PyMOL Python script that loads the backbone (N, CA, C, O; Angstrom):
from pymol import cmd

cmd.read_pdbstr("""\
ATOM      1  N   MET A   1      -7.340   8.181   6.107  1.00  0.00           N
ATOM      2  CA  MET A   1      -7.147   7.087   5.156  1.00  0.00           C
ATOM      3  C   MET A   1      -6.859   5.871   5.863  1.00  0.00           C
ATOM      4  O   MET A   1      -6.184   5.852   6.893  1.00  0.00           O
ATOM      5  N   SER A   2      -7.437   4.706   5.242  1.00  0.00           N
ATOM      6  CA  SER A   2      -7.266   3.464   5.973  1.00  0.00           C
ATOM      7  C   SER A   2      -5.852   2.954   5.817  1.00  0.00           C
ATOM      8  O   SER A   2      -5.094   3.492   5.011  1.00  0.00           O
ATOM      9  N   LYS A   3      -5.504   2.008   6.507  1.00  0.00           N
ATOM     10  CA  LYS A   3      -4.163   1.396   6.610  1.00  0.00           C
ATOM     11  C   LYS A   3      -4.092   0.211   5.606  1.00  0.00           C
ATOM     12  O   LYS A   3      -4.023  -0.964   5.968  1.00  0.00           O
ATOM     13  N   VAL A   4      -4.115   0.631   4.286  1.00  0.00           N
ATOM     14  CA  VAL A   4      -4.080  -0.345   3.251  1.00  0.00           C
ATOM     15  C   VAL A   4      -3.107   0.097   2.143  1.00  0.00           C
ATOM     16  O   VAL A   4      -3.204   1.258   1.746  1.00  0.00           O
ATOM     17  N   CYS A   5      -2.209  -0.687   1.623  1.00  0.00           N
ATOM     18  CA  CYS A   5      -1.388  -0.320   0.464  1.00  0.00           C
ATOM     19  C   CYS A   5      -2.184  -0.211  -0.732  1.00  0.00           C
ATOM     20  O   CYS A   5      -3.017  -1.072  -1.014  1.00  0.00           O
ATOM     21  N   GLN A   6      -1.963   0.861  -1.493  1.00  0.00           N
ATOM     22  CA  GLN A   6      -2.718   1.030  -2.689  1.00  0.00           C
ATOM     23  C   GLN A   6      -2.064   0.233  -3.799  1.00  0.00           C
ATOM     24  O   GLN A   6      -2.675   0.168  -4.866  1.00  0.00           O
ATOM     25  N   ILE A   7      -0.989  -0.335  -3.691  1.00  0.00           N
ATOM     26  CA  ILE A   7      -0.351  -1.065  -4.775  1.00  0.00           C
ATOM     27  C   ILE A   7      -0.524  -2.624  -4.538  1.00  0.00           C
ATOM     28  O   ILE A   7      -0.953  -3.377  -5.413  1.00  0.00           O
ATOM     29  N   THR A   8      -0.159  -3.019  -3.307  1.00  0.00           N
ATOM     30  CA  THR A   8      -0.100  -4.467  -3.104  1.00  0.00           C
ATOM     31  C   THR A   8      -1.396  -4.958  -2.249  1.00  0.00           C
ATOM     32  O   THR A   8      -1.647  -6.162  -2.179  1.00  0.00           O
ATOM     33  N   GLY A   9      -2.103  -4.117  -1.686  1.00  0.00           N
ATOM     34  CA  GLY A   9      -3.343  -4.399  -0.922  1.00  0.00           C
ATOM     35  C   GLY A   9      -3.066  -4.933   0.375  1.00  0.00           C
ATOM     36  O   GLY A   9      -3.992  -5.489   0.967  1.00  0.00           O
ATOM     37  N   ARG A  10      -1.801  -4.843   0.979  1.00  0.00           N
ATOM     38  CA  ARG A  10      -1.597  -5.224   2.282  1.00  0.00           C
ATOM     39  C   ARG A  10      -2.335  -4.398   3.264  1.00  0.00           C
ATOM     40  O   ARG A  10      -2.489  -3.191   3.073  1.00  0.00           O
ATOM     41  N   LYS A  11      -2.802  -5.013   4.317  1.00  0.00           N
ATOM     42  CA  LYS A  11      -3.498  -4.405   5.383  1.00  0.00           C
ATOM     43  C   LYS A  11      -3.132  -5.139   6.741  1.00  0.00           C
ATOM     44  O   LYS A  11      -2.421  -6.143   6.787  1.00  0.00           O
ATOM     45  N   ALA A  12      -3.689  -4.532   7.814  1.00  0.00           N
ATOM     46  CA  ALA A  12      -3.434  -4.930   9.120  1.00  0.00           C
ATOM     47  C   ALA A  12      -4.066  -6.347   9.392  1.00  0.00           C
ATOM     48  O   ALA A  12      -5.164  -6.663   8.934  1.00  0.00           O
ATOM     49  N   VAL A  13      -3.314  -7.154  10.146  1.00  0.00           N
ATOM     50  CA  VAL A  13      -3.810  -8.502  10.437  1.00  0.00           C
ATOM     51  C   VAL A  13      -3.745  -8.632  12.029  1.00  0.00           C
ATOM     52  O   VAL A  13      -2.942  -7.977  12.693  1.00  0.00           O
ATOM     53  N   THR A  14      -4.612  -9.487  12.558  1.00  0.00           N
ATOM     54  CA  THR A  14      -4.593  -9.577  14.035  1.00  0.00           C
ATOM     55  C   THR A  14      -3.913 -10.883  14.451  1.00  0.00           C
ATOM     56  O   THR A  14      -3.826 -11.880  13.733  1.00  0.00           O
ATOM     57  N   GLY A  15      -3.470 -10.765  15.621  1.00  0.00           N
ATOM     58  CA  GLY A  15      -2.719 -11.907  16.335  1.00  0.00           C
ATOM     59  C   GLY A  15      -2.760 -11.742  17.789  1.00  0.00           C
ATOM     60  O   GLY A  15      -3.636 -11.026  18.271  1.00  0.00           O
ATOM     61  N   ASN A  16      -1.930 -12.313  18.515  1.00  0.00           N
ATOM     62  CA  ASN A  16      -1.730 -12.348  19.902  1.00  0.00           C
ATOM     63  C   ASN A  16      -0.477 -11.826  20.444  1.00  0.00           C
ATOM     64  O   ASN A  16       0.590 -12.142  19.917  1.00  0.00           O
ATOM     65  N   ASN A  17      -0.524 -11.093  21.401  1.00  0.00           N
ATOM     66  CA  ASN A  17       0.647 -10.827  22.309  1.00  0.00           C
ATOM     67  C   ASN A  17       0.788 -11.973  23.238  1.00  0.00           C
ATOM     68  O   ASN A  17      -0.198 -12.394  23.843  1.00  0.00           O
ATOM     69  N   VAL A  18       1.945 -12.493  23.379  1.00  0.00           N
ATOM     70  CA  VAL A  18       2.087 -13.777  24.209  1.00  0.00           C
ATOM     71  C   VAL A  18       3.114 -13.397  25.279  1.00  0.00           C
ATOM     72  O   VAL A  18       4.293 -13.198  24.988  1.00  0.00           O
ATOM     73  N   SER A  19       2.619 -13.298  26.565  1.00  0.00           N
ATOM     74  CA  SER A  19       3.539 -12.939  27.693  1.00  0.00           C
ATOM     75  C   SER A  19       4.335 -14.080  28.025  1.00  0.00           C
ATOM     76  O   SER A  19       4.171 -15.177  27.490  1.00  0.00           O
ATOM     77  N   HIS A  20       5.248 -13.824  28.953  1.00  0.00           N
ATOM     78  CA  HIS A  20       6.114 -14.926  29.530  1.00  0.00           C
ATOM     79  C   HIS A  20       5.387 -16.021  30.220  1.00  0.00           C
ATOM     80  O   HIS A  20       5.884 -17.148  30.228  1.00  0.00           O
ATOM     81  N   SER A  21       4.237 -15.778  30.806  1.00  0.00           N
ATOM     82  CA  SER A  21       3.308 -16.724  31.282  1.00  0.00           C
ATOM     83  C   SER A  21       2.383 -17.384  30.328  1.00  0.00           C
ATOM     84  O   SER A  21       1.537 -18.197  30.700  1.00  0.00           O
ATOM     85  N   ARG A  22       2.555 -17.021  29.079  1.00  0.00           N
ATOM     86  CA  ARG A  22       1.738 -17.520  27.952  1.00  0.00           C
ATOM     87  C   ARG A  22       0.380 -16.971  27.947  1.00  0.00           C
ATOM     88  O   ARG A  22      -0.467 -17.534  27.252  1.00  0.00           O
ATOM     89  N   ARG A  23       0.063 -15.909  28.660  1.00  0.00           N
ATOM     90  CA  ARG A  23      -1.263 -15.366  28.505  1.00  0.00           C
ATOM     91  C   ARG A  23      -1.420 -14.582  27.183  1.00  0.00           C
ATOM     92  O   ARG A  23      -0.526 -13.814  26.827  1.00  0.00           O
ATOM     93  N   ARG A  24      -2.461 -14.748  26.502  1.00  0.00           N
ATOM     94  CA  ARG A  24      -2.604 -14.185  25.174  1.00  0.00           C
ATOM     95  C   ARG A  24      -3.637 -13.084  25.190  1.00  0.00           C
ATOM     96  O   ARG A  24      -4.749 -13.278  25.681  1.00  0.00           O
ATOM     97  N   THR A  25      -3.254 -11.842  24.619  1.00  0.00           N
ATOM     98  CA  THR A  25      -4.163 -10.841  24.382  1.00  0.00           C
ATOM     99  C   THR A  25      -3.996 -10.333  22.876  1.00  0.00           C
ATOM    100  O   THR A  25      -2.941 -10.438  22.250  1.00  0.00           O
ATOM    101  N   LYS A  26      -5.080  -9.812  22.413  1.00  0.00           N
ATOM    102  CA  LYS A  26      -5.199  -9.494  21.044  1.00  0.00           C
ATOM    103  C   LYS A  26      -4.338  -8.246  20.731  1.00  0.00           C
ATOM    104  O   LYS A  26      -4.226  -7.311  21.525  1.00  0.00           O
ATOM    105  N   ARG A  27      -3.735  -8.296  19.511  1.00  0.00           N
ATOM    106  CA  ARG A  27      -2.997  -7.107  19.046  1.00  0.00           C
ATOM    107  C   ARG A  27      -3.114  -7.104  17.552  1.00  0.00           C
ATOM    108  O   ARG A  27      -3.574  -8.063  16.932  1.00  0.00           O
ATOM    109  N   LYS A  28      -2.652  -5.916  16.947  1.00  0.00           N
ATOM    110  CA  LYS A  28      -2.669  -5.845  15.494  1.00  0.00           C
ATOM    111  C   LYS A  28      -1.285  -5.778  14.982  1.00  0.00           C
ATOM    112  O   LYS A  28      -0.413  -5.237  15.662  1.00  0.00           O
ATOM    113  N   PHE A  29      -1.010  -6.332  13.744  1.00  0.00           N
ATOM    114  CA  PHE A  29       0.282  -6.191  13.083  1.00  0.00           C
ATOM    115  C   PHE A  29      -0.141  -5.243  11.815  1.00  0.00           C
ATOM    116  O   PHE A  29      -0.884  -5.636  10.917  1.00  0.00           O
ATOM    117  N   ASN A  30       0.402  -4.022  11.870  1.00  0.00           N
ATOM    118  CA  ASN A  30       0.123  -3.048  10.800  1.00  0.00           C
ATOM    119  C   ASN A  30       1.195  -3.058   9.838  1.00  0.00           C
ATOM    120  O   ASN A  30       2.364  -3.207  10.191  1.00  0.00           O
ATOM    121  N   PRO A  31       0.846  -2.903   8.625  1.00  0.00           N
ATOM    122  CA  PRO A  31       1.950  -2.965   7.476  1.00  0.00           C
ATOM    123  C   PRO A  31       2.760  -1.682   7.636  1.00  0.00           C
ATOM    124  O   PRO A  31       2.417  -0.705   8.301  1.00  0.00           O
ATOM    125  N   ASN A  32       3.907  -1.825   6.919  1.00  0.00           N
ATOM    126  CA  ASN A  32       4.848  -0.705   6.952  1.00  0.00           C
ATOM    127  C   ASN A  32       4.463   0.355   5.844  1.00  0.00           C
ATOM    128  O   ASN A  32       5.027   0.374   4.749  1.00  0.00           O
ATOM    129  N   LEU A  33       3.511   1.192   6.189  1.00  0.00           N
ATOM    130  CA  LEU A  33       2.944   2.134   5.263  1.00  0.00           C
ATOM    131  C   LEU A  33       3.527   3.537   5.332  1.00  0.00           C
ATOM    132  O   LEU A  33       3.971   3.964   6.398  1.00  0.00           O
ATOM    133  N   PHE A  34       3.537   4.263   4.216  1.00  0.00           N
ATOM    134  CA  PHE A  34       4.013   5.685   4.218  1.00  0.00           C
ATOM    135  C   PHE A  34       3.434   6.312   2.966  1.00  0.00           C
ATOM    136  O   PHE A  34       3.084   5.620   2.010  1.00  0.00           O
ATOM    137  N   THR A  35       3.342   7.581   2.984  1.00  0.00           N
ATOM    138  CA  THR A  35       2.798   8.339   1.801  1.00  0.00           C
ATOM    139  C   THR A  35       3.981   8.898   0.991  1.00  0.00           C
ATOM    140  O   THR A  35       4.928   9.457   1.544  1.00  0.00           O
ATOM    141  N   LYS A  36       3.899   8.740  -0.246  1.00  0.00           N
ATOM    142  CA  LYS A  36       5.014   9.122  -1.194  1.00  0.00           C
ATOM    143  C   LYS A  36       4.404   9.725  -2.371  1.00  0.00           C
ATOM    144  O   LYS A  36       3.338   9.286  -2.804  1.00  0.00           O
ATOM    145  N   LYS A  37       5.055  10.774  -2.955  1.00  0.00           N
ATOM    146  CA  LYS A  37       4.667  11.415  -4.269  1.00  0.00           C
ATOM    147  C   LYS A  37       5.561  10.815  -5.276  1.00  0.00           C
ATOM    148  O   LYS A  37       6.750  10.570  -5.070  1.00  0.00           O
ATOM    149  N   PHE A  38       4.877  10.574  -6.464  1.00  0.00           N
ATOM    150  CA  PHE A  38       5.642  10.053  -7.638  1.00  0.00           C
ATOM    151  C   PHE A  38       5.169  10.891  -8.865  1.00  0.00           C
ATOM    152  O   PHE A  38       4.030  11.344  -8.977  1.00  0.00           O
ATOM    153  N   PHE A  39       6.127  11.037  -9.728  1.00  0.00           N
ATOM    154  CA  PHE A  39       5.712  11.667 -11.002  1.00  0.00           C
ATOM    155  C   PHE A  39       5.331  10.618 -12.050  1.00  0.00           C
ATOM    156  O   PHE A  39       6.179   9.814 -12.437  1.00  0.00           O
ATOM    157  N   TRP A  40       4.117  10.606 -12.505  1.00  0.00           N
ATOM    158  CA  TRP A  40       3.604   9.645 -13.435  1.00  0.00           C
ATOM    159  C   TRP A  40       3.858  10.215 -14.794  1.00  0.00           C
ATOM    160  O   TRP A  40       3.193  11.153 -15.234  1.00  0.00           O
ATOM    161  N   VAL A  41       4.894   9.601 -15.498  1.00  0.00           N
ATOM    162  CA  VAL A  41       5.298  10.219 -16.760  1.00  0.00           C
ATOM    163  C   VAL A  41       4.184   9.989 -17.833  1.00  0.00           C
ATOM    164  O   VAL A  41       4.038  10.825 -18.725  1.00  0.00           O
ATOM    165  N   GLU A  42       3.400   8.880 -17.769  1.00  0.00           N
ATOM    166  CA  GLU A  42       2.424   8.671 -18.742  1.00  0.00           C
ATOM    167  C   GLU A  42       1.240   9.646 -18.742  1.00  0.00           C
ATOM    168  O   GLU A  42       0.661   9.955 -19.783  1.00  0.00           O
ATOM    169  N   GLN A  43       0.928  10.080 -17.629  1.00  0.00           N
ATOM    170  CA  GLN A  43      -0.136  11.072 -17.366  1.00  0.00           C
ATOM    171  C   GLN A  43       0.307  12.547 -17.224  1.00  0.00           C
ATOM    172  O   GLN A  43      -0.493  13.481 -17.160  1.00  0.00           O
ATOM    173  N   ASN A  44       1.716  12.680 -17.180  1.00  0.00           N
ATOM    174  CA  ASN A  44       2.330  13.895 -16.943  1.00  0.00           C
ATOM    175  C   ASN A  44       1.824  14.599 -15.736  1.00  0.00           C
ATOM    176  O   ASN A  44       1.502  15.783 -15.846  1.00  0.00           O
ATOM    177  N   GLN A  45       1.721  13.986 -14.591  1.00  0.00           N
ATOM    178  CA  GLN A  45       1.262  14.669 -13.337  1.00  0.00           C
ATOM    179  C   GLN A  45       1.992  13.951 -12.150  1.00  0.00           C
ATOM    180  O   GLN A  45       2.552  12.861 -12.265  1.00  0.00           O
ATOM    181  N   TRP A  46       1.919  14.694 -10.986  1.00  0.00           N
ATOM    182  CA  TRP A  46       2.285  14.110  -9.806  1.00  0.00           C
ATOM    183  C   TRP A  46       1.171  13.423  -9.069  1.00  0.00           C
ATOM    184  O   TRP A  46       0.042  13.909  -9.010  1.00  0.00           O
ATOM    185  N   ILE A  47       1.514  12.260  -8.495  1.00  0.00           N
ATOM    186  CA  ILE A  47       0.432  11.561  -7.795  1.00  0.00           C
ATOM    187  C   ILE A  47       0.946  11.204  -6.347  1.00  0.00           C
ATOM    188  O   ILE A  47       2.143  11.023  -6.128  1.00  0.00           O
ATOM    189  N   ARG A  48       0.048  11.118  -5.442  1.00  0.00           N
ATOM    190  CA  ARG A  48       0.459  10.765  -4.107  1.00  0.00           C
ATOM    191  C   ARG A  48      -0.187   9.341  -3.754  1.00  0.00           C
ATOM    192  O   ARG A  48      -1.385   9.119  -3.930  1.00  0.00           O
ATOM    193  N   LEU A  49       0.680   8.428  -3.257  1.00  0.00           N
ATOM    194  CA  LEU A  49       0.157   7.026  -2.965  1.00  0.00           C
ATOM    195  C   LEU A  49       0.427   6.787  -1.543  1.00  0.00           C
ATOM    196  O   LEU A  49       1.333   7.377  -0.954  1.00  0.00           O
ATOM    197  N   THR A  50      -0.317   5.965  -1.006  1.00  0.00           N
ATOM    198  CA  THR A  50      -0.127   5.370   0.351  1.00  0.00           C
ATOM    199  C   THR A  50       0.465   3.875   0.075  1.00  0.00           C
ATOM    200  O   THR A  50      -0.319   2.995  -0.280  1.00  0.00           O
ATOM    201  N   ILE A  51       1.638   3.635   0.213  1.00  0.00           N
ATOM    202  CA  ILE A  51       2.238   2.351  -0.149  1.00  0.00           C
ATOM    203  C   ILE A  51       2.987   1.751   0.941  1.00  0.00           C
ATOM    204  O   ILE A  51       3.416   2.463   1.849  1.00  0.00           O
ATOM    205  N   SER A  52       3.176   0.501   0.922  1.00  0.00           N
ATOM    206  CA  SER A  52       4.049  -0.259   1.906  1.00  0.00           C
ATOM    207  C   SER A  52       5.450  -0.307   1.316  1.00  0.00           C
ATOM    208  O   SER A  52       5.647   0.097   0.170  1.00  0.00           O
ATOM    209  N   ALA A  53       6.407  -0.781   2.058  1.00  0.00           N
ATOM    210  CA  ALA A  53       7.733  -0.948   1.512  1.00  0.00           C
ATOM    211  C   ALA A  53       7.752  -1.961   0.406  1.00  0.00           C
ATOM    212  O   ALA A  53       8.501  -1.806  -0.558  1.00  0.00           O
ATOM    213  N   ALA A  54       6.876  -3.091   0.527  1.00  0.00           N
ATOM    214  CA  ALA A  54       6.858  -4.049  -0.608  1.00  0.00           C
ATOM    215  C   ALA A  54       6.294  -3.447  -1.812  1.00  0.00           C
ATOM    216  O   ALA A  54       6.722  -3.792  -2.913  1.00  0.00           O
ATOM    217  N   GLY A  55       5.341  -2.548  -1.689  1.00  0.00           N
ATOM    218  CA  GLY A  55       4.868  -1.734  -2.887  1.00  0.00           C
ATOM    219  C   GLY A  55       5.875  -0.933  -3.534  1.00  0.00           C
ATOM    220  O   GLY A  55       5.968  -0.866  -4.759  1.00  0.00           O
ATOM    221  N   LEU A  56       6.627  -0.328  -2.738  1.00  0.00           N
ATOM    222  CA  LEU A  56       7.792   0.535  -3.227  1.00  0.00           C
ATOM    223  C   LEU A  56       8.765  -0.266  -4.087  1.00  0.00           C
ATOM    224  O   LEU A  56       9.195   0.157  -5.160  1.00  0.00           O
ATOM    225  N   ARG A  57       9.113  -1.538  -3.516  1.00  0.00           N
ATOM    226  CA  ARG A  57       9.939  -2.383  -4.268  1.00  0.00           C
ATOM    227  C   ARG A  57       9.328  -2.820  -5.633  1.00  0.00           C
ATOM    228  O   ARG A  57      10.007  -2.904  -6.657  1.00  0.00           O
ATOM    229  N   ASP A  58       8.045  -3.082  -5.573  1.00  0.00           N
ATOM    230  CA  ASP A  58       7.396  -3.372  -6.829  1.00  0.00           C
ATOM    231  C   ASP A  58       7.407  -2.259  -7.839  1.00  0.00           C
ATOM    232  O   ASP A  58       7.567  -2.513  -9.033  1.00  0.00           O
ATOM    233  N   ILE A  59       7.242  -1.033  -7.397  1.00  0.00           N
ATOM    234  CA  ILE A  59       7.283   0.092  -8.327  1.00  0.00           C
ATOM    235  C   ILE A  59       8.751   0.258  -8.886  1.00  0.00           C
ATOM    236  O   ILE A  59       8.933   0.653 -10.037  1.00  0.00           O
ATOM    237  N   ASN A  60       9.794  -0.058  -8.035  1.00  0.00           N
ATOM    238  CA  ASN A  60      11.132   0.006  -8.457  1.00  0.00           C
ATOM    239  C   ASN A  60      11.437  -1.021  -9.453  1.00  0.00           C
ATOM    240  O   ASN A  60      12.241  -0.803 -10.360  1.00  0.00           O
ATOM    241  N   LYS A  61      10.806  -2.160  -9.312  1.00  0.00           N
ATOM    242  CA  LYS A  61      11.062  -3.266 -10.302  1.00  0.00           C
ATOM    243  C   LYS A  61      10.422  -3.092 -11.679  1.00  0.00           C
ATOM    244  O   LYS A  61      11.064  -3.084 -12.730  1.00  0.00           O
ATOM    245  N   MET A  62       9.096  -2.954 -11.578  1.00  0.00           N
ATOM    246  CA  MET A  62       8.364  -2.870 -12.816  1.00  0.00           C
ATOM    247  C   MET A  62       7.992  -1.577 -13.251  1.00  0.00           C
ATOM    248  O   MET A  62       7.427  -1.490 -14.341  1.00  0.00           O
ATOM    249  N   GLY A  63       8.220  -0.524 -12.566  1.00  0.00           N
ATOM    250  CA  GLY A  63       7.758   0.872 -13.101  1.00  0.00           C
ATOM    251  C   GLY A  63       6.434   1.259 -12.484  1.00  0.00           C
ATOM    252  O   GLY A  63       5.686   0.387 -12.041  1.00  0.00           O
ATOM    253  N   LEU A  64       6.125   2.530 -12.442  1.00  0.00           N
ATOM    254  CA  LEU A  64       4.949   3.068 -11.855  1.00  0.00           C
ATOM    255  C   LEU A  64       3.710   2.671 -12.609  1.00  0.00           C
ATOM    256  O   LEU A  64       2.720   2.211 -12.041  1.00  0.00           O
ATOM    257  N   ASP A  65       3.796   2.860 -13.881  1.00  0.00           N
ATOM    258  CA  ASP A  65       2.615   2.660 -14.724  1.00  0.00           C
ATOM    259  C   ASP A  65       2.140   1.187 -14.711  1.00  0.00           C
ATOM    260  O   ASP A  65       0.943   0.911 -14.628  1.00  0.00           O
ATOM    261  N   ALA A  66       3.098   0.263 -14.794  1.00  0.00           N
ATOM    262  CA  ALA A  66       2.759  -1.195 -14.661  1.00  0.00           C
ATOM    263  C   ALA A  66       2.281  -1.519 -13.219  1.00  0.00           C
ATOM    264  O   ALA A  66       1.374  -2.338 -13.073  1.00  0.00           O
ATOM    265  N   ALA A  67       2.782  -0.987 -12.284  1.00  0.00           N
ATOM    266  CA  ALA A  67       2.364  -1.220 -10.930  1.00  0.00           C
ATOM    267  C   ALA A  67       0.857  -0.716 -10.710  1.00  0.00           C
ATOM    268  O   ALA A  67       0.068  -1.407 -10.066  1.00  0.00           O
ATOM    269  N   ILE A  68       0.542   0.338 -11.189  1.00  0.00           N
ATOM    270  CA  ILE A  68      -0.757   0.938 -11.167  1.00  0.00           C
ATOM    271  C   ILE A  68      -1.732   0.062 -11.893  1.00  0.00           C
ATOM    272  O   ILE A  68      -2.775  -0.340 -11.378  1.00  0.00           O
ATOM    273  N   LYS A  69      -1.329  -0.227 -13.166  1.00  0.00           N
ATOM    274  CA  LYS A  69      -2.230  -1.143 -13.906  1.00  0.00           C
ATOM    275  C   LYS A  69      -2.496  -2.506 -13.189  1.00  0.00           C
ATOM    276  O   LYS A  69      -3.601  -3.047 -13.241  1.00  0.00           O
ATOM    277  N   MET A  70      -1.476  -3.013 -12.545  1.00  0.00           N
ATOM    278  CA  MET A  70      -1.619  -4.281 -11.802  1.00  0.00           C
ATOM    279  C   MET A  70      -2.539  -4.162 -10.639  1.00  0.00           C
ATOM    280  O   MET A  70      -3.351  -5.048 -10.374  1.00  0.00           O
ATOM    281  N   ALA A  71      -2.405  -2.987  -9.892  1.00  0.00           N
ATOM    282  CA  ALA A  71      -3.221  -2.737  -8.742  1.00  0.00           C
ATOM    283  C   ALA A  71      -4.624  -2.520  -9.143  1.00  0.00           C
ATOM    284  O   ALA A  71      -5.527  -2.837  -8.368  1.00  0.00           O
ATOM    285  N   MET A  72      -4.876  -1.991 -10.322  1.00  0.00           N
ATOM    286  CA  MET A  72      -6.244  -1.728 -10.698  1.00  0.00           C
ATOM    287  C   MET A  72      -6.928  -3.029 -11.208  1.00  0.00           C
ATOM    288  O   MET A  72      -8.137  -3.238 -11.111  1.00  0.00           O
ATOM    289  N   LYS A  73      -6.038  -3.868 -11.753  1.00  0.00           N
ATOM    290  CA  LYS A  73      -6.596  -5.225 -12.299  1.00  0.00           C
ATOM    291  C   LYS A  73      -6.884  -6.121 -11.043  1.00  0.00           C
ATOM    292  O   LYS A  73      -7.871  -6.855 -11.084  1.00  0.00           O
ATOM    293  N   ASP A  74      -6.119  -6.106  -9.980  1.00  0.00           N
ATOM    294  CA  ASP A  74      -6.333  -6.782  -8.778  1.00  0.00           C
ATOM    295  C   ASP A  74      -7.425  -6.198  -7.859  1.00  0.00           C
ATOM    296  O   ASP A  74      -7.860  -6.834  -6.899  1.00  0.00           O
ATOM    297  N   GLY A  75      -7.836  -5.012  -8.177  1.00  0.00           N
ATOM    298  CA  GLY A  75      -8.891  -4.385  -7.400  1.00  0.00           C
ATOM    299  C   GLY A  75      -8.356  -3.448  -6.212  1.00  0.00           C
ATOM    300  O   GLY A  75      -9.175  -2.986  -5.418  1.00  0.00           O
ATOM    301  N   TYR A  76      -7.136  -3.194  -6.098  1.00  0.00           N
ATOM    302  CA  TYR A  76      -6.618  -2.484  -4.894  1.00  0.00           C
ATOM    303  C   TYR A  76      -6.844  -0.941  -5.346  1.00  0.00           C
ATOM    304  O   TYR A  76      -7.101  -0.138  -4.449  1.00  0.00           O
ATOM    305  N   LEU A  77      -6.772  -0.534  -6.532  1.00  0.00           N
ATOM    306  CA  LEU A  77      -7.107   0.772  -6.965  1.00  0.00           C
ATOM    307  C   LEU A  77      -8.377   0.735  -7.811  1.00  0.00           C
ATOM    308  O   LEU A  77      -8.368   0.102  -8.866  1.00  0.00           O
ATOM    309  N   LYS A  78      -9.424   1.356  -7.417  1.00  0.00           N
ATOM    310  CA  LYS A  78     -10.792   1.243  -8.144  1.00  0.00           C
ATOM    311  C   LYS A  78     -10.621   2.070  -9.510  1.00  0.00           C
ATOM    312  O   LYS A  78     -11.072   1.638 -10.570  1.00  0.00           O
ATOM    313  N   ASP A  79      -9.983   3.204  -9.415  1.00  0.00           N
ATOM    314  CA  ASP A  79     -10.168   4.217 -10.482  1.00  0.00           C
ATOM    315  C   ASP A  79      -8.916   5.157 -10.455  1.00  0.00           C
ATOM    316  O   ASP A  79      -8.364   5.447  -9.394  1.00  0.00           O
ATOM    317  N   ILE A  80      -8.536   5.572 -11.554  1.00  0.00           N
ATOM    318  CA  ILE A  80      -7.503   6.668 -11.509  1.00  0.00           C
ATOM    319  C   ILE A  80      -7.877   7.852 -10.700  1.00  0.00           C
ATOM    320  O   ILE A  80      -6.961   8.511 -10.210  1.00  0.00           O
ATOM    321  N   LYS A  81      -9.172   8.225 -10.487  1.00  0.00           N
ATOM    322  CA  LYS A  81      -9.603   9.209  -9.635  1.00  0.00           C
ATOM    323  C   LYS A  81      -9.328   8.998  -8.191  1.00  0.00           C
ATOM    324  O   LYS A  81      -9.252   9.957  -7.423  1.00  0.00           O
ATOM    325  N   GLN A  82      -9.164   7.667  -7.767  1.00  0.00           N
ATOM    326  CA  GLN A  82      -8.949   7.347  -6.418  1.00  0.00           C
ATOM    327  C   GLN A  82      -7.472   7.780  -6.047  1.00  0.00           C
ATOM    328  O   GLN A  82      -7.168   7.905  -4.860  1.00  0.00           O
ATOM    329  N   ILE A  83      -6.681   7.978  -6.915  1.00  0.00           N
ATOM    330  CA  ILE A  83      -5.211   8.355  -6.740  1.00  0.00           C
ATOM    331  C   ILE A  83      -5.287   9.962  -6.571  1.00  0.00           C
ATOM    332  O   ILE A  83      -5.741  10.678  -7.464  1.00  0.00           O
ATOM    333  N   GLU A  84      -4.844  10.415  -5.449  1.00  0.00           N
ATOM    334  CA  GLU A  84      -4.823  11.754  -5.124  1.00  0.00           C
ATOM    335  C   GLU A  84      -3.928  12.604  -5.925  1.00  0.00           C
ATOM    336  O   GLU A  84      -2.709  12.456  -5.837  1.00  0.00           O
ATOM    337  N   LYS A  85      -4.507  13.577  -6.782  1.00  0.00           N
ATOM    338  CA  LYS A  85      -3.633  14.319  -7.666  1.00  0.00           C
ATOM    339  C   LYS A  85      -3.256  15.669  -7.006  1.00  0.00           C
ATOM    340  O   LYS A  85      -4.068  16.352  -6.382  1.00  0.00           O
ATOM    341  N   LYS A  86      -1.971  15.992  -7.192  1.00  0.00           N
ATOM    342  CA  LYS A  86      -1.446  17.209  -6.574  1.00  0.00           C
ATOM    343  C   LYS A  86      -0.554  17.973  -7.510  1.00  0.00           C
ATOM    344  O   LYS A  86      -0.030  19.024  -7.143  1.00  0.00           O
TER     345      LYS A  86
END
""", "prot")
cmd.dss("prot")
cmd.show_as("cartoon", "prot")
cmd.util.cbc("prot")
cmd.orient("prot")
C-alpha cells in the first residue's frame, strides 16, 4: 500500500538533509501513517483504513461517516470498495 492517508490525502514530501557544513542531500518526509480498524455503524461492518494522525483527529471530531464522505468528495477515496472490508 502506498504511503497516503485515505482520509486527508497526506503523502510524503521531499526536502533536504542539511549537514553542519551546509551540504544538502535529498530526503523524504513521510506522514505519520498507521492502519486502524473502525466499526462503520451506517454500513454495519468493520473497515480498515490507512490514516495519518491528523486523519484520526478528523474522524474523532466529525465522525467516521462524515470523514469518509468528505474524503470521497475530495477524491482521496475513490469508492467504498477501496475501503478494505474485514
